[in-house]
Each structure stands twice: as structure tokens, then as C-alpha cells.
C-alpha positions in Angstrom: 0.0 0.0 0.0 1.4 3.4 -0.8 0.5 6.7 1.4 2.2 9.9 1.2 5.5 9.9 3.6 6.0 12.8 5.4 10.1 13.5 6.0 11.5 14.8 9.1 10.6 18.7 8.6 6.9 17.9 8.3 4.5 17.6 10.8 2.3 14.0 10.5 -1.0 14.0 8.5 -4.2 15.2 10.2 -5.3 12.3 12.3 -1.9 10.7 12.6 0.1 10.9 16.1 3.9 11.5 15.4 4.3 10.2 19.1 2.9 6.9 18.4 5.0 6.4 15.1 8.1 7.3 17.2 7.3 5.2 19.9 6.5 2.2 17.8 9.6 2.4 16.2 11.8 2.9 19.3 10.4 -0.4 20.4 10.5 -2.4 17.1 14.2 -1.3 16.6 14.9 -2.4 20.4 13.1 -5.8 19.6 15.2 -6.5 16.2 18.9 -4.9 18.1 18.6 -8.2 19.7 19.9 -6.5 22.8 22.6 -6.0 20.5 24.1 -9.2 22.8 24.7 -7.0 25.4 23.9 -9.7 28.0 26.1 -12.0 27.1 28.6 -9.3 26.8 28.2 -8.5 30.5 28.7 -12.0 31.4 32.2 -11.1 31.0 31.6 -8.7 33.9 30.2 -10.9 36.7 30.9 -8.7 39.1 30.1 -5.0 37.7 26.4 -3.9 38.9 26.4 -1.4 35.2 27.0 -4.7 33.5 24.6 -6.8 35.4 22.3 -4.0 35.2 23.0 -3.9 31.1 22.2 -7.4 30.9 18.8 -7.6 33.4 17.6 -4.6 30.8 18.6 -7.1 27.4 17.3 -10.1 28.1 14.2 -11.9 29.4 13.9 -12.0 33.2 13.5 -16.3 34.6 9.8 -15.9 35.5 8.7 -13.1 37.9 9.1 -9.5 37.5 10.5 -7.9 34.2 12.9 -5.1 32.5 12.9 -3.3 29.4 13.5 -6.3 27.1 10.2 -7.6 29.1 8.4 -4.7 28.2 8.8 -5.1 23.7 5.0 -7.5 23.4 3.2 -4.9 25.9 4.3 -1.7 24.5 3.4 -3.2 21.2 0.0 -4.5 22.3 -0.9 -1.6 23.6 0.1 0.6 20.7 -2.2 -1.9 18.4 -5.0 -0.3 20.6 -4.1 3.3 20.3 -4.5 3.1 17.0 -7.7 1.5 17.0 -9.7 4.9 17.4 -7.3 7.0 15.1 -8.3 3.7 12.1 -12.0 3.5 12.5 -12.4 7.3 13.1 -10.7 7.6 9.5 -12.7 4.3 8.5 -16.0 5.8 9.9 -15.2 9.6 7.8 -14.9 7.2 4.6 -18.5 6.0 5.2 -18.1 2.3 6.5 -20.9 1.6 8.6 -20.5 -1.1 12.2 -21.0 -4.3 10.1 -17.8 -3.1 7.5 -15.6 -1.9 10.7 -16.4 -5.3 12.4 -15.8 -7.4 9.1 -12.7 -5.8 8.5 -11.5 -6.0 12.1 -12.5 -9.9 12.1 -10.3 -9.8 8.7 -7.6 -8.4 10.2 -7.4 -10.9 13.2 -7.6 -13.9 11.0 -4.6 -12.6 9.0 -2.4 -12.0 11.9 -3.5 -15.4 13.4 -2.1 -16.9 10.7 1.1 -14.8 10.1 1.9 -15.9 13.7 1.2 -19.6 13.0 3.5 -19.4 9.8 5.8 -17.6 12.2 5.7 -20.5 14.3 6.4 -23.2 11.5 9.3 -21.1 10.0 11.8 -23.7 11.0 9.9 -26.9 11.1 9.2 -29.1 8.3 5.8 -28.8 9.0 2.8 -26.2 10.5 3.3 -25.8 14.0 -0.2 -25.0 15.5 0.8 -22.7 18.4 -0.3 -18.9 19.1 2.2 -17.5 21.6 3.6 -15.4 18.8 2.6 -11.7 19.7 1.0 -11.2 16.2 -1.0 -14.6 17.1 -2.0 -13.0 20.1 -2.8 -9.5 19.0 -5.1 -11.8 16.5 -6.8 -13.4 19.0 -7.7 -10.6 21.0 -8.3 -7.9 18.5 -11.8 -8.3 17.7 -12.2 -8.1 21.6 -10.4 -5.1 21.5 -12.2 -3.3 18.6 -16.0 -3.9 20.3 -14.8 -1.4 22.9 -14.1 1.3 20.5 -16.4 4.2 21.0 -17.8 2.6 24.2 -18.5 4.8 27.3 -15.6 5.1 29.9 -16.9 3.8 32.6 -18.0 0.4 30.0 -14.2 0.3 29.2 -13.0 0.6 32.9 -15.0 -2.8 33.4 -14.5 -4.3 30.8 -10.8 -3.9 31.6 -11.5 -4.9 35.4 -13.7 -7.7 34.5 -10.9 -9.3 32.2 -8.3 -9.2 35.0 -10.3 -10.5 37.7 -11.9 -13.0 35.6 -8.6 -14.2 34.8 -7.2 -14.2 38.5 -9.9 -16.3 39.3 -9.9 -18.5 36.5 -6.4 -19.4 37.7 -7.3 -19.5 41.4 -9.3 -21.9 40.9 -7.4 -24.6 38.9 -6.3 -27.3 41.4 -2.1 -27.3 42.5 -0.3 -29.9 41.4 -0.1 -32.8 43.2 3.3 -33.1 45.7 4.7 -36.0 44.1 5.2 -34.1 40.3 7.7 -34.7 38.5 9.0 -31.3 37.4 10.9 -32.3 34.5 7.8 -33.9 32.9 6.4 -30.0 32.4 9.3 -28.2 31.2 10.8 -26.9 34.1 14.3 -27.8 34.5 16.2 -28.2 37.7 18.2 -25.3 37.7 15.3 -23.1 37.5 13.1 -24.4 39.6 14.0 -21.3 42.3 12.5 -19.0 39.9 9.5 -20.6 38.5 7.7 -23.1 41.1 5.7 -20.3 43.6 4.5 -21.4 47.2 1.2 -20.6 48.7 -1.5 -18.6 46.2 1.1 -17.7 44.1 1.6 -21.4 43.2 -0.9 -21.1 40.9 1.2 -19.5 38.2 4.0 -22.0 38.4 5.5 -22.9 35.0 3.8 -25.6 33.3 1.3 -26.7 35.6 -1.6 -23.7 35.6 -5.0 -22.9 34.2 -3.1 -22.1 30.6 -0.6 -24.6 30.4 -3.7 -27.4 31.3 -5.7 -25.6 28.6 -3.3 -25.8 26.1 -2.5 -29.6 27.0 -6.1 -30.2 25.1 -6.4 -27.5 22.9 -3.1 -27.7 20.8 -3.1 -31.2 20.7 -6.6 -30.7 18.7 -4.3 -29.7 15.4 -1.8 -32.3 13.9 1.3 -32.2 14.9 4.5 -35.0 15.1 4.1 -35.4 18.5 1.7 -34.5 21.1 2.2 -31.2 23.1 3.2 -31.1 26.6 4.9 -27.9 27.4 6.0 -24.4 26.2 9.7 -24.6 26.6 9.2 -21.1 28.0 6.1 -21.3 29.9 4.2 -19.2 27.3 0.7 -20.1 26.9 -2.3 -19.4 24.3 -5.0 -18.1 26.9 -2.4 -15.3 27.4 -4.6 -13.7 24.6 -7.7 -13.1 27.3 -5.9 -10.7 29.8 -3.8 -9.0 26.8 -7.1 -7.8 25.3 -6.7 -6.1 28.5 -3.3 -4.4 27.3 -4.8 -3.5 24.4 -7.9 -1.8 26.2 -6.1 0.3 28.0 -4.2 1.6 24.6 -7.8 2.2 23.4 -8.8 4.0 26.2 -5.2 6.3 25.8 -5.9 6.5 21.5 -9.6 7.9 22.5 -8.1 10.4 25.4 -5.7 11.6 22.9 -8.3 11.9 20.1 -10.7 13.8 22.5 -10.9 17.8 22.8 -9.3 18.2 26.2 -6.6 20.7 26.2 -2.7 19.3 25.7 -2.0 19.5 29.1 -5.2 17.5 30.3 -4.4 14.7 28.0 -0.8 14.5 29.1 -1.9 15.1 33.3 -4.5 12.1 32.9 -1.9 9.4 30.9 0.6 10.5 33.4 -2.1 9.8 36.4 -3.4 6.6 34.6 0.5 5.0 34.2 1.0 5.9 38.0 -1.8 4.6 38.9 -1.6 0.9 36.9 1.7 1.0 38.2 1.0 1.8 41.5 -2.2 -1.2 41.5 0.3 -3.6 39.5 2.9 -3.8 42.2 0.4 -3.9 44.6 -1.3 -6.8 42.9 2.2 -8.3 42.5 2.6 -8.5 46.4 -0.7 -9.8 47.3 -2.9 -11.3 44.4 -0.9 -12.9 41.8 3.3 -12.6 40.7 4.2 -10.2 38.0 4.8 -12.9 35.2 4.6 -11.3 31.5 5.0 -15.1 30.8 1.6 -15.7 32.2 0.4 -12.3 30.9 -0.5 -11.8 34.8 -3.5 -9.3 35.7 -0.5 -7.9 37.6 1.7 -8.2 35.0 -1.3 -6.1 32.8 -1.1 -3.3 35.3 2.3 -2.8 35.8 3.7 -2.9 31.8 0.6 -1.0 31.4 1.8 1.6 33.9 5.4 1.8 32.3 3.9 2.2 28.5 1.5 4.7 29.6 3.9 6.8 30.8 6.3 6.6 28.0 3.5 7.2 25.3 3.1 10.3 27.7 6.7 11.1 27.0 6.8 10.8 23.5 3.6 12.5 23.4 5.0 15.7 25.1 7.8 15.6 23.1 6.4 15.3 19.2 3.2 15.8 19.4 3.1 20.0 19.9 6.0 20.9 17.5 6.2 20.8 13.6 9.5 19.8 13.4 10.8 16.5 15.3 13.9 15.7 12.7 15.4 13.8 16.2 12.6 11.5 15.5 13.1 10.6 12.2 15.1 7.1 12.2 12.3 6.0 14.6 9.5 7.2 12.8 10.6 5.4 9.7 10.6 1.9 11.3 7.5 3.0 13.5 5.0 3.6 10.2 6.1 0.0 8.8 6.7 -2.0 12.2 5.2 -5.3 10.5 7.9 -4.8 8.1 10.9 -4.9 10.3 9.1 -7.6 12.3 9.0 -10.2 9.7 12.0 -9.2 8.5 13.5 -9.7 11.7 11.8 -13.0 12.4 12.4 -14.3 8.9 16.0 -13.0 7.4 18.1 -11.6 10.3 20.0 -15.2 10.3 19.9 -14.8 6.9 21.9 -11.7 6.7 24.3 -12.4 9.1 25.3 -15.7 7.7 25.5 -13.7 4.1 27.5 -10.6 5.8 30.3 -13.6 7.2 30.2 -15.5 3.4 31.2 -12.6 1.5 33.4 -10.2 4.1 34.9 -13.2 6.1 34.4 -15.5 8.9 35.7 -14.0 11.1 34.3 -10.4 10.9 32.5 -10.8 14.3 35.1 -12.2 16.2 36.3 -11.2 19.3 34.5 -10.4 22.5 32.7 -7.3 21.0 31.8 -9.3 18.0 28.3 -10.3 18.8 27.5 -6.5 19.5 28.9 -5.7 15.8 26.6 -8.4 14.9 23.6 -7.3 16.0 24.0 -3.6 15.0 25.2 -4.3 11.6 21.7 -6.6 10.9 19.9 -3.8 12.4 21.5 -1.2 10.2 20.5 -3.4 7.3 16.7 -3.8 8.5 16.2 -0.1 9.5 17.6 1.1 5.9 15.3 -1.8 4.5 12.6 0.7 5.9 13.9 3.8 5.0 14.1 2.5 1.2 10.2 1.5 2.0 10.0 5.3 3.3 11.5 7.2 0.4 9.2 5.3 -1.9 5.9 6.2 0.1 5.6 2.3 0.6 3.8 1.5 4.1 2.5 -2.4 4.7 -1.0 -2.4 6.3 -3.1 -5.5 7.2 
């Protein structure tokens, strides 16, 4: 699809948020950087607090908590929600009714799920029907988020709370594992038991044995597979999409706030207050109700991560949406306006790019202690250049 491409010196066309493009671009570039290999480089400095902090924020936590690297998926899903009111407002101006809008949302949902399955199957000789990829998760929850757009704020807040409370109750009602359970049969390695096996109420969110894991042992085995599904090695589950709708709904509410006629200062204040409330409630819930676990998208994770991404959106909105010239953000906007492109390129071609660089420039080009940093940085630069080339030619992929 082609559309007018703005330059760094031009404001975004009406109805488009520069801040959202830049925020999305930052998140996608962070993802495509693969952390620049800094987590592995930090292993050479085990006694350095600085390097251990770098490692924490450029790799996934084992189970409970979350650093910057864990915020990529919630930020992306949140921004899907933010964009929804803008997209629907444009389509309504074109004369599209609810039925056509719903049909488009359902079609987009199916496309995202299909893309998620395609990516899950990329390295397999057969179709892998797993639905934990971020695109599949967005697809599974997209229509649910769509149905909340344009509803009264109180309805949206009630829907948000209902999703979180229902998820929490369903996990708590799931029986705890027997005391003699062989955890290795459910994907728990001996060295990680201290991180992923919890006690008391929080044991309902143990890796490998919880409501969502039990659901997948039934649901995923309905699809053809070479071997029966028993566990997801990372602890990610299909049912994560249900509380993920709450993350997208948080974005919908933020997007409608930005579309409203409130003053810029009122919008910023509400974003910062909402972010603080979510973060505080998330930490409180994480201490008493359920652990903050991204891999299960627990209610406390929805609140905790939601507070952080609300603050990030507020910061980008304050920096970018009230100025006519935002040249410093241009590299981010180039990627943010083609986020699906860079995501697919990263998933499908990053290793191919790396291997070809070694083939043509020498196998030792990325050797040495900084080799992985240079390798990942070079791949990121190439992926960005492709997005820039598409931007120059006004080519933007939309689903």
C-alpha cells in the first residue's frame, strides 16, 4: 500500500500521531537489535553492577518481574489499542458502517493469527499450530479490543477490570499440582525451579502447571502434530490473549483520550496519572494477589507493564505532538510506520543476513569479545535501511 511519506521536517498528516509512530519505531528497533548481544557481553563482567543491570534490561527475566526487554510485547500490543480509535475514525469518515468495520477487524484478526502460525512454523518441516507469537496473540484478542472502541469510558473500565478479575479467579480455581509431580515432565529444568516454582497462593501461576498450561495440553493437541504437545519451553500459553485484551483496551482508552477535545496539558496529566495508578496497582497486586509474570500475562503484569507504557506514550506525546519539526525522531518514525515489515524481516531474515555477511566479508568479521555487538548492530542497520528505502518510496505495509 502506498501513501504520502512525511519527512522529518514535516508534521504528520491530520489524524496521525507522530508520537505513536516514534514510540512504535523505538520498540521495534529495540526488538530488532536483539539487545545488541549485551546480555552475553555482560557475562564477562560478573562483578559489575552496571553490566548486570544492562543484562537485566536486555534479556527476559526467568519468571517473575520484568525489565526493558520484557516490555517490548506489552508496548506493541498497547500501541495496537492506541491506534484503533484513529483507524476507526478514519474509516467512519469514509462512510463505513459498523458491519463493515467489524468484518475488517475479523479479517485482520485472521491474518494476524495466520502470520503468527507461519512464523511459528518457519524453522519446522510442518505447520506448527502454536499461538503464543505476538502477532497471533494480537489476532486472537483484536476483535475483543475492537468491540470496546467508542464505548463509554465506564464500560471500558468495567471491561478492563472484568478481564483481570476473571483471569485471576480462573487461575485460582485451577487445582494445584500434586506434591510428587515430576516437574521435568512439564518443562521445568532443575536449575530454574527456584525461579519458576512458587508457593502459597502464587503456586497457581507455576510454570508448566497452571490453568493456561492445562488448556494448551488439551487445545493444541486438537491440531495435527508430529508429537503430542506437553509444554511450552518458555512457559508461554495461548490463553495469554485473554488478559492481553486488557492491555489493548488500555491502549484504546489512551487513544480515545488523545483524540478527545481536551487540552494538551489535560491529556498529558491524565496519561501520567493513569500510568501511575496502573503501576501502583500492579505492584500491589504483584505482592498480594498474583505474581508479575509476563509469560502468563498475569493481571498484575497487565497493570505493571501498562503503567510503564502509558508513561512512555505520555513522554513521546509531550516531546513530539506539539512541534512542527521533529527531525531527531525521524529514524524512529521510519521504522514505526512500517512496523510489520521490520518485525517480519527480523523474524525471517536476520540470521540469513548475518550468514551472508560472514560469507562475503569473512567468517571472522564478527569475532572477538565485541563480535556479537557488531553483528547485531549491523543487522539492525540493514533492517533500518530497508525501512528507510520503503519510506522514501512511500511504501507502507498495512494489514
